[in-house]
N, C-alpha and C positions, 0 to 999 in steps of 0.2 A: 567568482563563483565557478564551480566546476563546469567544464565544457559539456559534460554529459548530463546536465540538469535541464529539464524541460518544465517550465512554468505554464500551466494550462490557462489560457485566457478565454474565459466563457462567462457571459453575464449570469447564466443560471447558477454556475458553480460559485461565482462571487457572491450572489445572493444567499446561497445556502451556507457559505462560510461565515457571512455576516450574522446569520441566525445563530450559528454555533459559537461565535465570539461573544455574543451578548450574555452578560451574567444573569439576566432575567429569564433566559430560555430554560424551560424545564427538561427533565430527562426524556420524556416522550417526544417532544418536539425536537430535541437535540438528536435523538436516535433516528428520527425520520429524515432530518436534514443530512445526517451523515450517510444514510442509505442512498439518498438522491445524489449527493456529492460524489460518493463512491462509484455509482453507476456512470456518471459523466467521466470520471477519471479512468474508469475501465474502458470506456470507448476510446479515449485518447491513447492510453497506454497500449491498447491492442492494435494500434496502427502499424506497429512493426511486425506483427504476426504474419507469417507467410500463408498463402492460400493455395489450395489444390483445385485445379480445374476439373470439373465433372460434367458428364453428359446427363441430360435429363429430358423428360417429355413434359411440356406445358400442356394445358387442355387443348392447344391449337396445333403445336408443332414441336419438333425436337430443337433443343438449344443447348448452350453450355452455361455453366455458372461456376461459382467459387465457393469452396467450403473451407472452414477453419481446420487447423491441425487437430487431431484427436487427443494429443497429449498436452494438456494445459493444467498447471497446478497453481493453486492460490494458497499461500502460506501466511496467515495472520500471526503477528507477534503478539502473544497474549499479554494482557487481556484486551487492551483497547483495540487491537487489530480485529478482533471478532466483530466489531461494529461495521467493518467494511466488507466483510465476506458476502453478505446477501446482495449488496450492490454489484459486486463482481459476478456472482452467480446468476443474477438477473440477465446479464449479457452473455455469460459463458457458462451455461447450465451444465455442460458436460465436463467441467473442470473437476479434477480431484482436489481435495483440501487437506493440507497438512497443518501441523501446529507446532510452534516453537514458543515455549513459555520462558520469559526472561523478566525479572524484576530489577529495578535499580536500587542498589544500596544507597540509602538516603544520606549516609555519612561520606562514603567514598565516591559516590555517584558512578559505581561500576556495575556492569551487568552480572546478574546471578541466575544461573539455570535452575528451573524447577520442573519443566516438562518438555518432552519432545516426542512427536509422533509424525512420521513422514511417510508418504505413499511410495510404492515402488516405481522404478522407471524414471527417476529424476534426470538421469543423463540424457534422456531423449525428450524431456518435457520443457515447455516454456513456462518459467516460474515467476509469478508475481508475488513479491513479499510486500504485505500491506501493514501499515501502522500509521495512525493519524498524525503522530508527532515525531519529528526527527530533531531531538534536542542536542544532547552531547554526541549522539551517533553511536554510543557504546552498545546499546541493545541491537541496533540495525547491523552494525559490523559483526557482532556476535552471531546473529541469526544468519547472515550471509556466510560467515565462516563455517557454521554447522551445515548449511545446505551444500556448500561446495565440497565439504568433506563427505557428504552423502552422495556426491556425484553430479549435482546440478551444474550446468554449464551456461544455460541461457537464463539470466536473471535480470529482473527489473525491480526496483524499489519504488513503491507508490505511497505517498504521504499527502496529508492535507497541508500542514504547516511545518516548515523546516527553518532551522536556525543556521546561520553561516558556520557555526562551530561544528554542527553535525554533518553538514555538507562536506566540510574540510576532512573530517574523519573518514567518511565513506570514500571520498576521492583518494585519500592516501592509502587505504587498505584494499579497496575494490574499485580501481579506476575503470574497470570494464563494465561496471553496472550503471545503467541509466537510472536517474532519479526523476520521477514524475511528481509534481507538487501543484497545489492550488496557490500557495503563497510562500514567499521567503520573508520571514519576520526579522526584526531588528537585531536581537541579541539574546543571550542567556543571562539571567540574573545570578545573584550569588548563590542561590539554591538550585541552579541549573534548570530553571523554568524558562520557557520561551516567552519573550516579551515582544509585542503585546499578547500573543498567544490566544488560547481559549481555555485555560485552566487545565485540570487533570482530565483528559479525554476519557479514560477508563471510568472514573467516578461519575462523570456526567452522562456517559452512555448507559451505565447500569444503575444510576440513581443511588449511588453509595456515598454521595457527598451532601 
């Protein structure tokens, strides 16, 4: 496994992941579980953010405290990554949000661009790329390529379920990027789906399956 992989061990996160794995879970419950799991992952992934010391007045006396940096960006890989944005914004409400639209060619299993909209100032921002599934790694590597081309330097990839093949691809192409995940699954099948996985996250989030 990549040295820069962090698997988050948290009982609430494990519970929400189990809900999402269950084939009987409907899209509303799946969406809520993804929101809650994403908020937990956001707390963990934000551990590496620097803080600025500030002076303030409590109701009783002066003191000092810590504030997060102002430049934080969340970039979902469309479309499934959209399901993770609200969980991150719950913890990081001042973050900017960019979008990278990539779909996987079902024959070649290669990423295909269809949309990109990124906020300014990426060179000075702490950027969280979010996508529930890291399968072949093609979409994630492509999104990270695009963000680096746009100037991003401080990048983390946050996923729910990852496959060893996807982790290897990210490590080979972007060894500087930390990958945060809830679980590392066994393998990809012949259709490049993660096993045991949780199905097509985009379809299950938006009720299109």
